Residue, then its C-alpha position, 0 to 999 in steps of 0.5 A: m349837766r342835768f341829773s336825769e331819771c337815767h342817772d338816778l336809776a343807775i345810782h340807785g340801782l347799783c346801790c340796790l346791788a351793792a346792798q345784797p349779800k355777797g354773790r346774791l343776784l337781784a332780778a331786774k323786775d325786783m329792782a324795778k319794783a323796788l325803785g318804782a321804775k318801768l322794767s323796760y327803762l331799767a333794763k336799758i340802763l342795766q345794759i348800759l352799766a353792763h357794757a361799762g363793766l359795772v354790772e353783770a347779768k346771769r341768765g336763767k332761773a337763779g339769774g339776775y344782776g350783780l356788781s361786776r366788782p366790789a362795791s368799794e371799787i365803784t364810784l359815783s363818778d364811774i356810774l355817771g361816766a357810764v350813763n353819760g358815755g364818757p368821763r365828762i360830767y359838765p361838758c362845755p355848753g358852746t362851741r363858738r370859736c373855741s377849742k380845747s387847745k385855745p379855751c375861752a373863759i366859759r369853756a375853762a370854767f366848765d372844764g374846772a367844774d368838770r374836774s372838781m365834780t369828777r374828783e369829788l364823785g370819784r371819792v364816793t364809793l357805792s359801799r360808802v353810800v350804802a353804809d352811810l344809809r345803814a348807819g344813819g338809819k336812813t333806810g326808811n327814806t329809801p324804800w328801795l333799799q328796804a325792799t331789796l334788803v327784805q328780798a335778800g333776807a337781810 
């Protein structure tokens, strides 16, 4: 699996939302500006995340995006699964006379890597990531987090 810009924006975007005070929505244009992303591209990612049940959108003047459930219940594995269109992070790279019921050594290795990565990323919640950034004073390394916190009045 390649960690793409889509994966990066999905994770960072949801961290922006997780950093907001409870009930505060964040406009897509503000997120795009904080993340240094094109609004149209971020909007597509937010649609994917909304379809997966990770974010919700509210229209109107006071509208914006928010998490659909608590940040403590959303894991990095959930986010990657939403972006990838399924739970697999490391799909088998080939299909040469191999099947799920009779995997070759290569497929077995990738299946094992997928289970390990999914398990590890399933242990990391958005609330933990944001808390670790705040506690470690690492928000200076994440201008997107500082920008969204300033906008939120935090």
